[in-house]
C-alpha positions as MATLAB code, in Angstrom:
seq = 'MTNRIDVAVGIVFDSEGRVLVGQRVVKDRYYGKWEFPGGKLEKDESVHQALKREFKEEVGLELGESQEFMLIEHDYPDRLVRLFVRTVDSFSGEARSLEGQALRWVAIEELTKLDFLQGNQEMINELQRATGSGV';
ca = [
     -71.252  -42.791  108.497;
     -70.713  -40.678  105.433;
     -68.014  -41.903  103.012;
     -65.288  -39.430  102.287;
     -63.687  -39.129   99.150;
     -60.285  -37.187   98.419;
     -60.356  -36.044   95.160;
     -57.494  -34.134   93.053;
     -59.162  -31.886   90.572;
     -57.379  -29.899   87.942;
     -58.138  -26.747   86.207;
     -56.338  -26.540   82.861;
     -56.415  -23.562   80.333;
     -55.999  -23.866   76.726;
     -54.285  -20.834   74.646;
     -57.741  -19.280   74.545;
     -58.351  -19.187   77.960;
     -60.890  -21.491   77.933;
     -60.957  -24.613   80.495;
     -61.281  -28.329   80.104;
     -64.377  -29.748   81.441;
     -65.773  -33.403   81.213;
     -69.119  -34.907   81.441;
     -69.446  -38.101   83.946;
     -70.114  -41.476   82.310;
     -70.467  -43.307   85.714;
     -73.763  -44.570   85.827;
     -74.613  -43.190   89.365;
     -77.141  -40.394   90.498;
     -74.741  -37.792   89.047;
     -74.628  -39.652   85.485;
     -74.349  -36.806   82.861;
     -73.256  -33.919   85.150;
     -70.366  -31.624   83.950;
     -67.168  -31.534   86.282;
     -63.562  -30.580   86.013;
     -61.364  -33.358   85.191;
     -59.598  -35.516   88.099;
     -59.905  -38.220   90.407;
     -59.697  -39.998   93.535;
     -56.230  -39.813   95.564;
     -54.773  -43.128   95.764;
     -52.857  -44.163   99.056;
     -49.500  -42.190   99.640;
     -50.284  -40.322   96.470;
     -49.861  -36.325   96.278;
     -52.489  -34.148   95.049;
     -50.171  -33.295   92.016;
     -49.201  -36.957   91.343;
     -52.967  -38.029   91.397;
     -53.705  -35.040   88.775;
     -50.747  -36.096   86.414;
     -52.031  -39.807   86.456;
     -55.766  -38.969   86.230;
     -55.315  -36.626   83.359;
     -53.156  -39.219   81.364;
     -55.434  -41.960   81.831;
     -58.767  -39.970   81.459;
     -57.916  -37.195   78.717;
     -54.505  -38.074   77.547;
     -52.745  -34.951   78.710;
     -49.291  -34.751   80.186;
     -49.233  -32.308   82.885;
     -46.526  -29.781   83.760;
     -46.499  -28.086   87.083;
     -49.722  -27.089   89.328;
     -50.370  -24.593   91.787;
     -52.895  -24.947   94.704;
     -56.220  -23.009   93.966;
     -58.686  -23.913   96.657;
     -59.846  -26.796   98.863;
     -63.644  -27.660   98.813;
     -65.499  -30.078  101.024;
     -69.181  -30.851   99.690;
     -71.489  -32.969  101.203;
     -73.634  -35.045   98.633;
     -76.501  -37.333  100.206;
     -74.342  -40.501   99.738;
     -70.589  -39.066  100.020;
     -68.622  -36.300  101.410;
     -66.070  -35.211   98.921;
     -62.742  -32.980   99.646;
     -61.785  -31.400   96.380;
     -58.207  -30.528   96.195;
     -58.320  -27.921   93.397;
     -55.219  -27.029   91.276;
     -54.607  -24.898   88.617;
     -52.287  -26.660   85.977;
     -49.392  -24.169   84.495;
     -48.658  -26.451   81.055;
     -49.552  -29.361   79.631;
     -48.623  -31.284   76.448;
     -50.700  -33.605   74.117;
     -54.284  -33.139   72.866;
     -57.420  -33.677   75.123;
     -59.348  -36.963   73.896;
     -61.953  -38.786   75.441;
     -60.201  -42.121   76.846;
     -63.058  -43.086   78.944;
     -66.235  -42.436   76.563;
     -66.851  -38.992   78.327;
     -67.670  -35.851   76.473;
     -65.201  -33.304   76.812;
     -65.098  -29.437   76.074;
     -63.070  -26.540   76.238;
     -65.313  -23.797   77.645;
     -64.938  -20.110   78.241;
     -64.964  -19.296   82.038;
     -68.065  -16.961   81.522;
     -69.860  -20.006   79.723;
     -69.441  -22.390   82.532;
     -72.723  -21.576   84.308;
     -74.625  -22.768   80.854;
     -73.679  -26.488   81.700;
     -75.181  -28.698   84.475;
     -72.183  -29.162   86.667;
     -71.927  -31.292   89.821;
     -73.248  -29.110   92.689;
     -69.374  -29.590   94.696;
     -67.967  -27.516   91.350;
     -69.991  -24.488   91.685;
     -67.809  -22.997   94.126;
     -64.876  -23.427   91.382;
     -66.535  -21.753   89.069;
     -67.638  -18.781   91.301;
     -63.875  -18.542   92.383;
     -62.807  -18.671   88.649;
     -65.236  -16.038   87.599;
     -64.332  -13.845   90.407;
     -60.346  -14.321   89.535;
     -60.650  -13.706   86.144;
     -63.514  -11.042   86.011;
     -65.512  -13.336   84.019;
     -68.936  -13.113   85.750;
     -71.983  -13.246   83.830;
];
């Protein structure tokens, strides 16, 4: 049976309309791929609570409120991920790499130039549609 993982994913915009992305440092088959920040939901944790915790632990940002953006289920060869994607209304602090990952603020139209995890492609497509930033 495939292992299912529920993941909270945050789309955070800076004042220039760019989104924050990070590069995976976990030494698995997805090492070095780009992704939107977030992480696994813990037991009895809401998606918003998980986002707040993960962003503080991984990139040092204190998140404000967040809104549902989309739900994606992606079947990787070794796991099924359910991505609860939220847009973040506000944040405080400065994004910094607390887990050794590369971080970048990227214009939406530039996202396709990075090697993203396959499960993130639908998010990129939807962001480009929503903002009219398709290439």
